[in-house]
N, CA, C and O atoms as a MOPAC input file, in Angstrom:
PM7 MOZYME 1SCF
protein

 N    -26.32600 1   -14.31400 1     9.51900 1
 C    -25.10700 1   -13.55200 1     9.64400 1
 C    -24.80100 1   -12.98500 1     8.37700 1
 O    -24.35900 1   -13.73500 1     7.50700 1
 N    -24.97700 1   -11.70200 1     8.12100 1
 C    -24.46900 1   -10.67900 1     7.00600 1
 C    -22.89600 1   -10.41900 1     7.12100 1
 O    -22.07300 1   -10.35900 1     8.03400 1
 N    -22.89800 1   -10.28500 1     5.62400 1
 C    -20.83800 1   -10.36200 1     5.75000 1
 C    -21.10500 1    -9.18000 1     4.73500 1
 O    -21.87500 1    -9.33100 1     3.78700 1
 N    -20.38100 1    -7.90500 1     4.99500 1
 C    -20.29300 1    -7.00500 1     3.60300 1
 C    -19.63400 1    -7.45500 1     2.62400 1
 O    -19.36500 1    -8.64200 1     2.80500 1
 N    -19.29500 1    -7.10100 1     1.78200 1
 C    -18.08100 1    -7.01700 1     0.86800 1
 C    -18.40600 1    -6.06100 1    -0.22500 1
 O    -19.46300 1    -5.75900 1    -0.78000 1
 N    -16.91000 1    -5.59900 1    -0.39100 1
 C    -17.09600 1    -4.35400 1    -1.64000 1
 C    -15.97300 1    -4.82900 1    -3.02800 1
 O    -14.89600 1    -5.42300 1    -3.01300 1
 N    -16.59300 1    -4.40000 1    -3.87900 1
 C    -15.66600 1    -4.35000 1    -5.22100 1
 C    -14.91100 1    -2.99500 1    -5.33100 1
 O    -15.61000 1    -1.98300 1    -5.36900 1
 N    -13.41400 1    -2.85100 1    -5.39300 1
 C    -12.49400 1    -2.02800 1    -5.67100 1
 C    -11.45000 1    -2.31900 1    -6.72100 1
 O    -10.94800 1    -3.43400 1    -6.86200 1
 N    -11.13200 1    -1.20800 1    -7.48900 1
 C    -10.25100 1    -1.41600 1    -8.79600 1
 C     -8.73700 1    -2.19800 1    -7.99200 1
 O     -8.40000 1    -2.21300 1    -6.80800 1
 N     -8.22000 1    -2.66200 1    -8.96400 1
 C     -7.08600 1    -3.03800 1    -8.70900 1
 C     -5.92700 1    -2.09300 1    -8.47100 1
 O     -5.73700 1    -1.23300 1    -9.33100 1
 N     -5.16400 1    -2.13700 1    -7.46500 1
 C     -3.95400 1    -1.37300 1    -7.28200 1
 C     -4.07900 1    -0.61500 1    -6.13700 1
 O     -5.02200 1    -0.77700 1    -5.36300 1
 N     -3.00100 1     0.39000 1    -5.92300 1
 C     -3.31600 1     0.78000 1    -4.59500 1
 C     -2.76000 1     2.79200 1    -4.92900 1
 O     -1.75400 1     3.27700 1    -5.44600 1
 N     -3.90900 1     3.36500 1    -4.36800 1
 C     -3.62200 1     4.98500 1    -5.00000 1
 C     -3.91100 1     5.61900 1    -3.45900 1
 O     -3.92800 1     4.99100 1    -2.40000 1
 N     -4.10200 1     6.87200 1    -3.64300 1
 C     -4.58100 1     7.90700 1    -2.68400 1
 C     -6.08000 1     7.73200 1    -3.05900 1
 O     -6.88600 1     8.11600 1    -2.21000 1
 N     -6.58400 1     7.18400 1    -4.26300 1
 C     -8.03500 1     7.55200 1    -4.29400 1
 C     -8.81800 1     6.14800 1    -3.72900 1
 O     -9.98400 1     6.24400 1    -3.34600 1
 N     -7.99000 1     4.61600 1    -3.69300 1
 C     -8.34700 1     3.99700 1    -3.08600 1
 C     -8.07500 1     4.07200 1    -1.85000 1
 O     -8.68200 1     3.12800 1    -1.34400 1
 N     -7.50300 1     4.65200 1    -1.01600 1
 C     -6.92000 1     4.92800 1     0.26700 1
 C     -8.59700 1     5.24900 1     0.86100 1
 O     -9.20500 1     4.60000 1     1.71300 1
 N     -9.10100 1     6.54200 1     0.04500 1
 C    -10.29900 1     7.37200 1     0.81300 1
 C    -11.19900 1     6.38000 1     0.65600 1
 O    -12.02400 1     6.27100 1     1.56300 1
 N    -11.27900 1     5.47600 1    -0.42900 1
 C    -12.84600 1     4.58200 1    -0.78000 1
 C    -12.72900 1     3.57100 1     0.39500 1
 O    -13.77000 1     3.31200 1     0.99800 1
 N    -11.69400 1     3.03500 1     0.74300 1
 C    -11.62500 1     2.39000 1     1.92700 1
 C    -11.91500 1     2.59700 1     2.98800 1
 O    -12.57900 1     1.87200 1     3.72800 1
 N    -11.51000 1     3.50000 1     3.18500 1
 C    -11.48800 1     4.64000 1     5.06100 1
 C    -13.10600 1     4.97600 1     4.47100 1
 O    -13.80000 1     4.88300 1     5.48300 1
 N    -13.84500 1     5.25700 1     3.51400 1
 C    -15.09700 1     5.61100 1     3.50900 1
 C    -16.29800 1     4.11600 1     3.77700 1
 O    -17.50200 1     4.08900 1     4.03200 1
 N    -15.50200 1     3.26300 1     3.61600 1
 C    -16.40500 1     1.72000 1     3.61400 1
 C    -16.24100 1     1.80100 1     5.61000 1
 O    -17.16500 1     1.91100 1     6.41600 1
 N    -15.20400 1     1.73000 1     5.80700 1
 C    -14.85300 1     1.72500 1     7.39400 1
 C    -15.27100 1     2.79300 1     7.86500 1
 O    -15.29400 1     2.81800 1     9.09600 1
 N    -15.65500 1     3.80200 1     7.28300 1
 C    -16.41600 1     4.84800 1     8.17000 1
 C    -15.46800 1     5.97900 1     9.17000 1
 O    -15.90100 1     6.83800 1     9.93800 1
 N    -13.94300 1     5.60000 1     8.82400 1
 C    -13.19300 1     6.46700 1     9.19900 1
 C    -13.03900 1     7.96700 1     9.00000 1
 O    -12.81900 1     8.52000 1     7.92200 1
 N    -13.21900 1     8.69000 1    10.47300 1
 C    -13.47400 1    10.09900 1    10.63800 1
 C    -12.39800 1    10.51300 1     9.87500 1
 O    -12.44800 1    11.19700 1     8.85300 1
 N    -11.13500 1     9.93100 1    10.58900 1
 C     -9.48700 1    10.65500 1     9.89000 1
 C     -8.59000 1     9.57200 1     8.91300 1
 O     -7.58300 1     8.87200 1     9.02600 1
 N     -9.40800 1     9.83100 1     8.09400 1
 C     -8.57600 1     8.83600 1     6.97200 1
 C     -6.86400 1     9.12400 1     6.72800 1
 O     -5.86400 1     8.47500 1     6.42300 1
 N     -7.21100 1    10.43600 1     7.05000 1
 C     -5.55400 1    10.92800 1     6.66700 1
 C     -4.33700 1    10.54500 1     7.45100 1
 O     -3.20700 1    10.91900 1     7.14000 1
 N     -4.59600 1     9.82500 1     8.42500 1
 C     -3.60700 1     8.75600 1     9.08200 1
 C     -3.51500 1     7.46900 1     8.00300 1
 O     -2.53700 1     6.72100 1     8.02000 1
 N     -4.01700 1     7.38700 1     7.58000 1
 C     -3.66400 1     5.90000 1     6.43500 1
 C     -3.18700 1     6.44800 1     5.54800 1
 O     -2.20600 1     5.87900 1     5.07000 1
 N     -3.65800 1     7.90500 1     4.83900 1
 C     -3.31000 1     8.05000 1     3.71200 1
 C     -1.42900 1     8.58700 1     4.06300 1
 O     -0.55700 1     8.55400 1     3.19500 1
 N     -1.20600 1     9.03200 1     5.50300 1
 C     -0.10800 1     9.19300 1     5.74600 1
 C      0.82400 1     8.13200 1     5.52300 1
 O      1.82600 1     8.22800 1     4.81500 1
 N      0.53700 1     7.33500 1     6.01900 1
 C      1.16100 1     5.90000 1     6.13700 1
 C      1.61100 1     5.64600 1     4.42500 1
 O      2.75300 1     5.58300 1     3.97000 1
 N      0.31700 1     5.53100 1     3.69300 1
 C      0.78800 1     5.38800 1     2.56600 1
 C      1.87000 1     6.01900 1     1.76000 1
 O      2.55100 1     5.41400 1     0.93200 1
 N      1.99000 1     7.44400 1     2.10300 1
 C      2.95300 1     8.40500 1     1.55700 1
 C      4.76200 1     7.80000 1     1.84300 1
 O      5.77400 1     7.59400 1     1.17400 1
 N      4.26700 1     7.70700 1     3.38300 1
 C      5.64700 1     7.45000 1     3.97500 1
 C      6.19800 1     5.83700 1     3.25000 1
 O      7.38200 1     5.50100 1     3.24700 1
 N      4.95100 1     4.90000 1     2.61100 1
 C      5.46200 1     3.73500 1     1.95600 1
 C      6.46400 1     4.13400 1     0.83200 1
 O      7.66100 1     3.97200 1     0.59700 1
 N      5.31800 1     4.77400 1     0.21500 1
 C      5.95000 1     5.34000 1    -1.23200 1
 C      7.32100 1     5.55900 1    -1.42800 1
 O      8.00000 1     5.20400 1    -2.39200 1
 N      7.76600 1     6.35800 1    -0.13100 1
 C      9.16200 1     7.20700 1    -0.17300 1
 C     10.18300 1     6.28800 1     0.82100 1
 O     11.32800 1     6.59200 1     1.15300 1
 N      9.49000 1     5.18200 1     1.16300 1
 C     10.83200 1     4.05000 1     1.32300 1
 C     11.68300 1     3.75700 1     0.57600 1
 O     11.44100 1     3.80100 1    -0.63100 1
 N     12.85300 1     3.39300 1     1.00800 1
 C     14.01900 1     2.74500 1     0.02200 1
 C     13.71600 1     1.07700 1     0.00900 1
 O     13.30100 1     0.44300 1     0.98000 1
 N     13.99300 1     0.58100 1    -1.19100 1
 C     13.70600 1    -0.58000 1    -1.03300 1
 C     14.70800 1    -1.80100 1     0.11300 1
 O     15.55500 1    -1.37500 1     0.89700 1
 N     14.48300 1    -2.81000 1     0.01700 1
 C     15.17000 1    -3.41300 1     0.92000 1
 C     15.99300 1    -4.37300 1     0.06100 1
 O     15.59700 1    -4.96100 1    -0.94600 1
 N     17.39100 1    -4.44600 1     0.70900 1
 C     18.08800 1    -5.48400 1    -0.42800 1
 C     17.94900 1    -6.86800 1     0.47100 1
 O     18.44800 1    -6.72400 1     1.58800 1
 N     17.46600 1    -7.97900 1     0.26600 1
 C     17.73400 1    -9.11200 1     0.45300 1
 C     18.41100 1   -10.05300 1     0.70100 1
 O     18.42500 1   -10.78900 1     1.68800 1
 N     19.14100 1   -10.04900 1    -0.42700 1
 C     20.45300 1   -10.87200 1    -0.59500 1
 C     21.35100 1    -9.84000 1    -1.64900 1
 O     20.84500 1    -9.09100 1    -2.48600 1
 N     23.08800 1   -10.04100 1    -1.32300 1
 C     23.62900 1    -9.52100 1    -2.29200 1
 C     24.40400 1   -10.66900 1    -3.37700 1
 O     25.34400 1   -11.34300 1    -2.95500 1
 N     24.05900 1   -10.76800 1    -4.37000 1
 C     24.85300 1   -11.40900 1    -5.13300 1
 C     25.77600 1   -10.91400 1    -6.01900 1
 O     25.53900 1   -10.16800 1    -6.97000 1
 N     27.07600 1   -11.45600 1    -5.59700 1
 C     27.91100 1   -10.83200 1    -6.07500 1
 C     28.59600 1   -11.83000 1    -6.70900 1
 O     29.20200 1   -12.68300 1    -6.06100 1
 N     28.57100 1   -11.82200 1    -7.76500 1
 C     28.97400 1   -13.03400 1    -8.94600 1
 C     30.10100 1   -12.40500 1    -9.70600 1
 O     29.78300 1   -11.34000 1   -10.23400 1
 N     31.29600 1   -12.77900 1    -9.89000 1
 C     32.12600 1   -12.56000 1   -10.22500 1
 C     32.09300 1   -12.49300 1   -12.11900 1
 O     31.76200 1   -13.51500 1   -12.72100 1
 N     32.49900 1   -11.09400 1   -12.97500 1
 C     32.36400 1   -11.53100 1   -14.38800 1
 C     33.05000 1   -12.47300 1   -14.95200 1
 O     34.14400 1   -12.82500 1   -14.51100 1
 N     32.51100 1   -12.97900 1   -15.96000 1
 C     33.48000 1   -14.47500 1   -16.85900 1
 C     33.95800 1   -14.15000 1   -17.92400 1
 O     33.16900 1   -13.77600 1   -18.79100 1
 N     34.89400 1   -14.17000 1   -18.11900 1
 C     35.69900 1   -14.14300 1   -19.74000 1
 C     35.00400 1   -14.67000 1   -20.76400 1
 O     35.48800 1   -14.68600 1   -21.89600 1

C-alpha cells in the first residue's frame, strides 16, 4: 500500500491553499480560497464573559 505524503511550510496563507489544492489536483481551487477569505473576515467568538469587578 502506497501512502502519499507531502511537506508544506507551517501556517496558512493563499500560497499554502494553492499548494494543497495542487496536491489534491483540484481544478477549481478558488472555492477553497474563498472559504479562507471568509474565515479571515470572521469576527472572533466570545466563549466566556468574565465580569470581574475591579478591586480597591
